[in-house]
N, C-alpha and C positions, 0 to 999 in steps of 0.2 A: 567437474561437470563443465561442459562447453556452453557458453551463453548461446541462447537461441537468437534468431534474427529479431530485432526490435519490431514491435507492432505499434503502429500509430494509434490504434484503438485500445491498447492495453496500457493502463495507467496504474502505477504502484502508489499506494498510500502507506507511509511509514508512521505508525502510531505506537504509543506506549500502552499495549493491551495487557501487560502484566507489570508487576512492580508497583511502586508507590503512586504512580500517576495513572494507573489502570482505569479509574473512573473517568478521568478527563479523556483518555484515549477512546473509551467506549462511547462517550458523548460525541466526540468528533466523528467517530465511525457512523453513529446514528445519523448525524447531520449530513454526512457524505452520501449515505444511502437515500435520504430524503431528496437531496439535490439531484441525484441521478434520475429520479422520476421526472424531473422537469426538463432535462435536456438530452439525456443519453438515448441513443438508438440501440437496436438489438445487437449490434456488433461491438458495442463498447464493453470493455471488461475492466473492472476494478480489482486489482490484486492488493490485498492487505497483508502487510508484514509487521510483526511485532518488534519494536525496538527494545522492549524490556525496560524502558525508562533509563537506559544508560548509553553513553557515547559508543561503547563497544557494541552494544546491541543494535544501535542505529547503523553502525558501519556494516555489520553482518546483514541486517535487513536490506540495506542498499545493495550489497553484493548479491543477495538472493533475488532481489527485484531485477537486476541485470540478467542474471542467469535465466529467470523466468520470461525474459523477453519484453520487459516493459519499455515502451517508447517514451514514457515520461515518468519521472519520479517526483 
């Protein structure tokens, strides 16, 4: 798949949403959603990718974020 053009309003958040640290990842995702209510406008898009709690999963989640056009990871 060819990466899309990065969007300055599309931000990827890489979290361990599965695996042994899933509860920590879910807590961090909840906090990120709460923070969005304080500052994000309607054009802001948070893209969440699961790292699976492993270095390999994090690398794949980062690659996926790039493909999805994240302007910031």
